[in-house]
C-alpha positions in Angstrom: 0.0 -0.1 0.0 1.3 3.3 -0.9 1.6 5.2 2.4 1.2 8.7 1.1 -1.7 8.0 -1.2 -3.5 6.2 1.8 -2.9 9.5 4.1 -4.3 11.8 1.4 -7.0 9.6 0.6 -8.4 9.3 4.2 -7.9 13.2 4.6 -9.8 13.8 1.3 -12.7 11.4 2.2 -13.2 13.2 5.6 -13.1 16.4 3.7 -15.7 15.6 1.1 -17.8 13.9 3.9 -18.0 17.2 5.8 -18.9 19.2 2.5 -21.7 16.8 1.7 -23.3 17.5 5.1 -23.6 21.4 5.0 -25.8 21.7 7.8 -23.3 19.2 10.0 -23.0 20.0 13.8 -19.3 19.6 14.9 -19.1 18.1 18.3 -16.5 16.8 20.5 -16.2 12.9 21.0 -15.2 11.0 24.2 -12.6 8.7 22.8 -9.5 8.9 20.5 -9.4 6.0 18.4 -7.3 4.8 15.8 -7.6 6.5 12.2 -7.9 3.2 10.3 -7.8 2.7 6.5 -10.0 0.2 4.7 -8.1 -2.8 5.4 -8.5 -4.5 2.2 -7.6 -8.2 2.1 -7.6 -10.6 -0.8 -7.5 -14.3 -0.6 -7.5 -16.9 -3.4 -10.6 -19.4 -3.0 -10.7 -21.3 -6.1 -9.3 -21.9 -9.7 -10.8 -18.4 -10.7 -12.1 -16.9 -7.3 -11.0 -14.2 -5.0 -12.6 -13.3 -1.8 -12.0 -9.7 -1.1 -13.3 -7.8 2.3 -12.5 -4.4 3.8 -13.6 -2.3 6.6 -16.5 -0.3 7.6 -15.4 2.3 9.9 -16.8 3.2 13.1 -17.7 6.9 12.1 -19.1 6.0 8.5 -22.7 7.1 7.7 -25.0 4.5 7.5 -25.9 4.8 3.8 -22.2 4.8 2.7 -21.7 2.3 -0.3 -18.6 1.0 -2.0 -17.2 0.2 -5.3 -14.5 -2.7 -5.7 -11.8 -2.3 -8.3 -9.3 -4.9 -9.7 -6.1 -3.6 -11.4 -4.1 -6.7 -13.0 -0.4 -6.4 -13.6 -0.6 -2.5 -12.8 -3.0 -1.9 -15.6 -6.1 0.5 -15.4 -8.5 -0.7 -12.7 -11.7 -2.1 -13.6 -14.8 -2.2 -11.8 -16.2 -5.4 -10.5 -19.5 -4.7 -8.8 -22.7 -3.5 -11.0 -24.2 -1.5 -8.5 -22.9 0.0 -5.0 -22.1 -2.4 -2.5 -24.2 -1.4 0.6 -24.5 -4.8 2.3 -21.9 -6.8 3.9 -18.1 -5.3 3.1 -17.1 -8.3 1.2 -17.3 -9.7 -2.5 -16.1 -12.7 -4.4 -14.5 -11.6 -7.4 -15.0 -14.8 -10.2 -13.6 -13.1 -13.1 -9.9 -12.5 -12.3 -6.8 -14.1 -14.2 -5.0 -15.5 -11.5 -1.9 -16.3 -13.5 -1.2 -12.6 -13.0 -0.8 -10.2 -10.2 -3.8 -8.5 -9.2 -4.5 -5.6 -6.8 -7.6 -4.8 -5.2 -9.0 -1.5 -3.5 -12.2 0.1 -2.9 -13.7 3.6 -3.3 -16.5 4.7 -0.8 -19.7 6.0 -2.2 -21.5 9.0 -0.6 -24.6 10.6 -2.0 -23.9 8.9 -5.2 -20.4 10.2 -5.6 -17.2 8.0 -5.6 -14.7 9.2 -3.0 -10.9 8.7 -3.0 -9.5 5.1 -3.2 -8.3 3.1 -0.3 -5.0 1.6 -0.3 -4.6 -1.7 -2.4 -4.1 -5.3 -1.4 -2.0 -7.0 -4.0 -2.6 -10.9 -4.6 0.6 -12.3 -6.2 0.5 -14.5 -9.5 -0.6 -18.1 -9.2 -1.1 -17.5 -5.4 -2.1 -20.8 -3.5 -5.7 -21.2 -2.7 -5.6 -20.7 1.1 -7.6 -18.9 3.9 -4.6 -17.0 5.1 -1.9 -14.2 4.7 1.7 -15.0 5.2 4.2 -12.4 6.9 7.8 -13.4 6.5 10.2 -12.5 9.1 13.6 -12.6 10.1 14.9 -16.2 11.2 14.9 -15.9 15.2 14.1 -17.3 18.5 10.8 -18.8 19.6 7.6 -16.6 19.0 5.2 -16.7 22.0 2.9 -13.6 21.4 2.3 -11.0 18.6 0.9 -7.6 19.0 -0.8 -5.4 16.4 -0.7 -1.4 16.0 -0.3 1.2 13.3 3.3 1.8 13.7 3.8 4.0 10.6 0.6 5.9 10.7 -0.6 4.7 7.3 -3.9 3.4 8.8 -3.2 -0.4 8.8 -1.6 -2.6 11.4 1.9 -3.6 11.7 3.1 -6.4 14.0 5.3 -6.6 17.0 6.8 -10.2 18.1 8.6 -11.5 21.1 11.8 -13.6 20.7 12.2 -15.9 23.6 15.7 -17.0 23.9 15.3 -18.9 27.4 17.7 -18.6 30.3 20.7 -18.3 28.1 19.7 -15.5 25.7 16.8 -13.9 27.4 14.2 -11.9 25.8 13.7 -9.7 22.6 10.8 -8.1 20.7 11.1 -7.2 16.9 8.7 -4.7 14.8 7.6 -5.2 11.2 5.7 -3.5 9.0 2.7 -5.4 7.9 4.6 -6.6 4.6 7.2 -8.1 6.8 9.5 -5.2 6.4 11.9 -5.2 9.6 12.0 -2.3 11.6 14.1 -2.8 15.1 14.8 -4.9 17.8 14.9 -4.3 21.7 17.0 -6.8 23.7 15.6 -6.8 27.3 19.4 -8.0 28.4 20.6 -9.8 31.5 17.6 -9.1 33.5 15.4 -10.9 31.3 17.1 -14.4 31.7 15.1 -15.4 34.9 12.2 -17.0 33.1 10.4 -18.3 36.4 6.6 -17.8 35.6 6.0 -16.5 39.1 8.9 -14.4 40.0 10.5 -13.6 36.8 13.4 -11.1 36.3 13.0 -7.4 36.4 13.1 -7.3 32.6 11.7 -10.6 31.7 8.5 -10.6 29.5 6.0 -13.2 28.4 6.4 -15.9 31.1 3.6 -17.3 33.0 0.7 -14.6 32.7 3.0 -12.0 32.8 3.2 -10.2 29.6 5.0 -6.8 30.3 4.6 -5.6 26.7 1.5 -3.7 24.8 1.2 -1.7 21.6 -1.2 1.3 21.1 -1.1 5.0 20.0 -1.0 6.4 23.7 -0.3 9.9 22.7 -2.8 10.0 19.8 -0.3 11.4 17.3 -1.4 8.7 14.6 1.2 6.1 15.2 1.3 3.3 17.5 3.9 3.3 20.4 5.3 0.2 22.3 4.8 0.5 26.0 7.0 -2.1 28.2 8.5 -2.7 31.4 12.1 -2.2 31.5 15.1 -2.5 33.9 18.9 -2.3 33.7 20.4 -3.4 30.6 17.7 -3.1 28.2 19.0 -2.2 24.8 16.4 0.0 22.9 15.7 -0.2 19.0 18.2 2.7 18.4 20.9 0.9 20.4 20.8 3.1 23.6 21.2 1.0 26.8 19.1 1.8 29.9 21.4 1.6 32.9 20.9 1.8 36.7 22.9 0.4 39.6 20.0 -1.4 41.1 18.8 -4.5 39.0 15.5 -4.7 41.0 14.2 -1.2 39.9 11.8 -1.0 37.1 10.1 1.7 34.8 7.2 1.6 32.4 8.7 2.9 29.2 7.2 4.2 26.0 9.1 3.3 22.9 8.7 5.0 19.3 7.0 2.5 17.2 9.3 3.0 14.2 12.5 2.9 15.8 12.3 1.5 19.1 13.8 4.4 20.6 12.9 5.4 24.1 10.3 8.5 24.0 9.5 8.5 27.8 9.7 6.5 31.2 8.2 6.5 34.5 9.1 4.7 37.6 7.4 1.8 38.9 6.7 2.5 42.5 9.2 0.7 44.9 6.6 -0.2 47.7 7.7 -3.7 47.5 11.0 -3.4 46.0 12.6 -5.0 49.3 11.0 -8.4 48.0 12.2 -7.9 44.5 11.2 -6.7 41.0 7.3 -6.8 40.1 6.0 -9.1 37.5 3.9 -7.2 35.1 0.7 -7.2 32.9 0.0 -4.1 30.7 -3.1 -3.0 28.8 -4.7 0.1 27.5 -8.0 1.9 28.4 -9.6 5.3 28.2 -9.3 5.7 32.1 -10.7 9.3 32.3 -13.0 8.9 29.0 -10.9 11.5 27.4 -7.5 9.8 26.3 -5.8 6.5 26.3 -4.0 5.4 29.5 -1.8 2.4 30.4 -2.5 -0.2 33.2 0.2 -1.8 34.9 -0.9 -4.8 37.0 1.9 -6.2 39.0 2.8 -8.7 41.8 5.7 -10.1 43.5 5.9 -13.1 45.9 6.9 -13.0 49.5 9.0 -15.7 51.2 5.8 -17.2 52.7 4.4 -17.2 49.2 1.9 -14.6 49.7 1.8 -12.0 47.2 2.1 -8.0 47.1 -0.1 -6.6 44.6 0.4 -3.0 42.9 -1.7 -1.4 40.1 -0.6 1.6 38.3 -2.3 3.9 36.0 -0.2 5.8 33.5 -1.1 8.9 31.0 1.1 10.0 28.1 0.8 13.6 26.7 2.9 14.3 23.4 6.3 13.7 25.2 6.1 12.3 28.7 4.6 9.3 30.6 3.4 10.2 34.2 1.7 8.1 37.0 -2.0 8.8 37.5 -2.8 6.6 40.4 -1.6 3.6 42.1 -3.5 0.7 44.0 -1.6 -1.4 46.6 -4.1 -4.3 47.3 -6.4 -2.4 49.7 -9.7 -3.7 50.2 -9.4 -7.4 49.2 -10.7 -9.1 46.0 -9.4 -12.0 44.1 -7.6 -11.8 41.1 -7.1 -14.1 38.0 -4.7 -14.7 35.2 -5.7 -11.6 33.0 -6.8 -8.1 33.3 -9.7 -6.7 31.5 -10.2 -2.9 30.9 -13.8 -2.1 30.3 -16.4 0.5 31.2 -18.5 -1.7 33.5 -20.8 1.1 34.9 -21.6 3.2 32.0 -19.9 6.6 33.1 -17.6 6.8 30.1 -14.4 5.9 31.8 -13.0 2.4 31.5 -12.2 0.4 34.6 -9.6 -2.2 35.7 -11.5 -5.4 36.2 -10.2 -8.6 37.9 -12.2 -11.8 38.5 -13.2 -10.7 42.0 -13.2 -6.9 42.0 -13.2 -3.7 39.9 -11.1 -0.7 40.3 -12.3 2.7 39.0 -10.3 3.7 36.1 -10.2 7.4 36.7 -9.1 7.1 40.7 -8.2 3.8 41.4 -11.0 3.3 44.0 -12.4 0.0 44.4 -16.0 -0.1 43.1 -16.6 -3.6 44.4 -15.3 -6.9 45.4 -17.0 -10.2 45.5 -15.2 -11.7 48.8 -18.3 -11.7 50.6 -20.0 -13.7 47.8 -17.6 -16.5 48.0 -15.5 -15.6 45.0 -12.0 -16.7 44.9 -9.0 -16.9 42.1 -9.9 -18.5 38.7 -8.1 -18.8 35.1 -10.8 -17.4 33.1 -13.6 -14.9 33.1 -15.5 -12.7 30.6 -17.2 -9.1 30.6 -19.3 -8.0 27.9 -22.9 -7.6 26.7 -24.0 -11.3 27.1 -27.7 -10.6 27.7 -29.5 -8.3 25.0 -32.4 -7.8 27.6 -30.6 -6.9 30.8 -29.2 -3.3 31.3 -25.5 -3.0 31.3 -22.9 -5.8 31.1 -22.4 -9.0 32.3 -19.7 -11.3 33.4 -19.0 -15.2 33.4 -16.1 -16.5 35.4 -14.8 -20.0 36.5 -12.9 -20.9 40.0 -9.8 -22.6 40.9 -10.4 -24.8 44.0 -13.2 -22.5 45.5 -13.5 -23.5 49.3 -17.2 -22.9 48.9 -17.4 -25.5 46.1 -18.3 -22.7 43.4 -17.4 -24.0 39.9 -18.6 -21.1 37.7 -20.6 -18.2 38.1 -22.7 -15.4 36.2 -23.0 -11.8 37.6 -23.8 -8.2 36.9 -20.5 -6.5 35.9 -21.8 -3.1 37.2 -22.3 -4.2 40.6 -20.5 -7.5 41.1 -23.9 -9.2 42.1 -24.2 -12.9 41.6 -27.0 -13.8 39.3 -26.6 -17.6 39.6 -23.6 -20.0 40.2 -22.9 -23.6 40.0 -21.3 -25.6 42.8 -20.3 -28.9 43.9 -18.6 -30.4 46.8 -14.6 -30.4 46.8 -14.5 -28.3 43.8 -11.2 -28.4 41.8 -9.4 -26.2 39.4 -12.0 -25.6 36.5 -9.4 -24.1 34.4 -11.3 -23.0 31.2 -14.6 -21.4 30.5 -16.0 -19.7 27.6 -18.8 -17.1 26.7 -20.4 -16.9 23.1 -23.9 -17.1 21.4 -24.0 -20.6 20.0 -27.5 -21.5 20.1 -30.3 -19.2 18.2 -33.0 -20.9 20.2 -32.3 -19.0 23.4 -31.8 -15.3 23.6 -28.2 -14.2 24.8 -24.8 -15.9 25.1 -24.2 -19.5 26.1 -21.6 -20.3 28.9 -19.8 -23.3 29.5 -16.6 -24.8 31.3 -16.9 -28.5 31.9 -20.3 -28.9 33.5 -22.5 -28.7 30.2 -23.7 -25.6 28.2 -26.0 -23.1 29.9 -27.7 -20.1 28.5 -26.2 -17.3 30.4 -29.5 -15.1 31.1 -31.5 -18.0 32.1 -29.3 -20.8 33.6 -31.1 -23.3 31.5 -28.9 -26.2 30.7 -28.8 -26.9 26.9 -26.2 -29.7 26.6 -24.3 -32.3 28.9 -20.6 -32.1 28.8 -18.6 -33.3 26.8 -21.1 -32.3 24.0 -19.6 -28.7 23.8 -16.6 -27.1 22.2 -13.5 -26.8 24.3 -13.9 -23.7 26.4 -11.2 -21.8 25.0 -11.6 -18.7 22.6 -15.3 -17.3 21.2 -14.4 -16.4 17.5 -16.5 -14.9 14.7 -15.7 -16.5 11.4 -18.6 -17.7 9.0 -20.6 -14.7 9.0 -23.8 -15.4 10.7 -24.8 -13.9 14.0 -23.6 -16.9 16.0 -20.0 -17.4 17.5 -17.5 -19.9 16.3 -14.9 -21.2 18.7 -11.0 -21.5 18.3 -8.9 -23.9 20.3 -5.5 -25.6 19.7 -5.1 -25.0 15.9 -8.6 -25.4 14.7 -11.9 -23.5 14.1 -15.1 -25.2 15.2 -18.8 -24.5 15.5 -21.3 -26.1 17.7 -24.1 -27.7 15.9 -27.0 -26.8 18.3 -29.4 -29.3 16.7 -27.2 -32.3 16.9 -25.2 -31.2 20.1 -21.8 -31.8 18.3 -18.9 -30.0 17.6 -18.1 -29.3 13.8 -14.6 -28.7 12.3 -14.4 -25.7 10.0 -10.7 -25.2 9.7 -7.4 -26.8 10.8 -4.4 -24.5 10.7 -1.9 -27.0 10.2 -3.3 -27.6 6.7 -1.7 -24.6 5.7 2.1 -23.9 6.4 1.9 -26.3 9.2 0.7 -23.3 11.1 1.0 -23.7 14.9 0.4 -21.9 18.2 1.5 -21.9 21.8 1.5 -24.8 23.9 -1.7 -23.3 25.8 -3.7 -24.1 22.7 -3.6 -20.4 21.9 -2.6 -18.3 18.9 0.0 -15.6 19.0 -2.8 -13.0 18.6 -6.4 -13.2 17.3 -8.8 -10.3 16.6 -10.1 -8.3 13.9 -7.0 -7.0 11.9 -8.2 -6.4 8.6 -11.1 -6.9 6.1 -14.5 -6.9 7.5 -15.7 -7.3 11.2 -14.8 -11.1 11.3 -11.7 -12.0 13.2 -8.3 -13.1 12.2 -6.0 -15.5 14.0 -2.3 -15.2 13.9 -0.2 -18.5 13.9 3.3 -19.1 13.5 5.4 -21.3 11.0 7.2 -24.1 12.9 10.7 -22.5 12.4 9.3 -19.2 13.6 10.4 -17.4 10.5 7.0 -16.0 9.4 3.5 -15.2 10.7 0.6 -17.1 9.4 -2.8 -14.9 9.6 -6.1 -16.6 8.8 -8.8 -14.7 7.6 -12.2 -15.7 6.7 -13.1 -16.7 3.0 -16.8 -16.8 3.6 -19.3 -14.2 2.1 -21.7 -12.5 4.6 -24.3 -9.9 4.4 -23.9 -8.8 7.6 -22.6 -5.5 7.9 -20.8 -4.2 11.1 -18.2 -1.5 11.7 -14.7 -2.8 12.5 -14.5 -4.3 15.7 -11.3 -2.2 16.8 -13.5 1.0 16.6 -15.6 -0.5 19.7 -13.6 0.6 22.6 -14.2 -2.6 24.9 -13.0 -4.9 22.1 -9.8 -2.7 21.1 -8.8 -2.6 24.9 -9.1 -6.4 24.8 -6.7 -6.6 21.9 -3.9 -5.0 23.9 -4.0 -7.4 26.9 -2.2 -10.9 27.0 -1.9 -12.5 30.3 -3.4 -16.0 29.8 -5.2 -14.9 26.4 -9.0 -14.9 26.7 -11.7 -13.9 24.5 -12.3 -10.5 23.4 -15.4 -9.0 24.2 -17.7 -6.1 22.9 -19.9 -3.6 24.9 -22.9 -4.2 22.5 -24.6 -7.5 21.7 -23.4 -9.4 18.6 -25.6 -12.6 18.5 -29.0 -14.0 17.3 -31.5 -11.5 17.1 -29.2 -8.5 17.4 -30.1 -4.9 16.5 -27.7 -2.7 14.5 -25.3 -1.4 17.0 -25.2 2.2 17.6 -22.2 4.2 16.2 -19.3 4.4 18.7 -19.0 7.6 20.6 -15.3 8.0 19.3 -13.0 10.4 17.2 -10.3 9.5 15.1 -6.9 10.3 16.6 -4.5 12.7 14.6 -4.9 14.9 11.8 -7.2 17.7 11.3 -10.2 15.6 11.3 -9.4 13.9 14.6 -11.1 16.7 16.8 -14.5 16.3 15.5 -17.4 14.1 14.9 -19.5 14.9 12.2 -23.3 14.5 12.8 -25.5 14.8 9.9 
């Protein structure tokens, strides 16, 4: 994609959009979000067919249409559709000569007039028939995680990968443009060689459920930064070395996405530094409702095996990172293996959620904890719009050796009130749980672990165990309003009529693509194309990313999921990876979701929302 053309195209689009609505009202919007391009992607689906999809953006007007064009071997582009495409943002081209190189792009249509072209996606001549895009990387160490962010500011997602060298080589991260062009490496140095999953080294990333890295445009300049935990000995992308006499001292650092150079840093408070360094999870949320903030969730372990907890919130202006608040475990509450950052009470500010409590994102004050209801530690929990009829958001979680016998529970995410629970004597470690709409006969999401499938809103049991998908990841793939599931190198769908799981795709059939030992991918989420999700796997030799994207047509038209604030926050969090969730209901019987209350970051158009 031509970066200059894409930037000009997006600027021209917003200028024309403004002109078409001469009576428009200019209002401030709550949240800055990425100024994404159309994310056009094309995959070969047959001897003469290509499936193409692209993004509907969060602030696109409802009546926007599209024309799809194909250019063969750089020649003049030809229009592929007979009339404006106003349904799903996807199309199957059945007339291409696939022995040649073909490039695809779209032009939005507003009030009957074509707008500037999107960036193009090029499908190589004689490309294989496969539902994936391959991004070739440099040879290197083991890849555990991948993050996405628009590092170069062209409106499309680029990639950051970790390189895990073990106790001999320690940890690194590498940045690549979306076409595989290498940008830089950060070497976390000697303090990253302690790979203990509970008490890792001061600079160690991506062990146990401690990630210590995330990617997002935290200063709203139109380019994503890399946010990471650092300590003595870290070598940045420009070769600069971070030095300090105390190996236990740590900082949160913001790095330039294009160079890996340090922009700013802020100390991690030393409340528990006498015990040792803090292990760290990172995520992004709009904590004050106005600008992106960074959440660092941290712990270290005392000699008696108890833990010290520390949560810090940071904000970034154009050049400086500062700490906004900290919380040191006051008020109790149990945690799990991943943080969630979402506005649970509808006040416009994202909150820090754990499995047993919630902290107010703006102040760090505890909104509630679930200790008195018997909730303890567990591996998995989900917060989103699980019930289309109940106000607000709901949660579903599983428990680990709960002394009250609780296996799993469903609750009101705004208050922590338990709506129902399943219990037994001598409850063990449930370990996995999932929430997804997989049965259209019952409104709302189904939830399950290893006790059968239940409808969340009613607690009605729909199927016995093991007649259920493995409770790993909810996944949107085939284009209907129900959810599919991803687990351990396969995409599956639950057949609600037969109570059986049906295989849709096996990733190892393409480039031997594999994931982590937990049955998880390197990343999953809506990276490009329409609203369906991609799953990022790796080649067995760790030299490429294999990104699976749907080849299935759909008439369902939804704005790109990363323009939903709750979903985009989920994309920034790792821990024990869990399903991304939305703040609106996406399932059988859904209504068209409202436009998100966002503005696009960077550029003259970033400060206004156009309301016709």
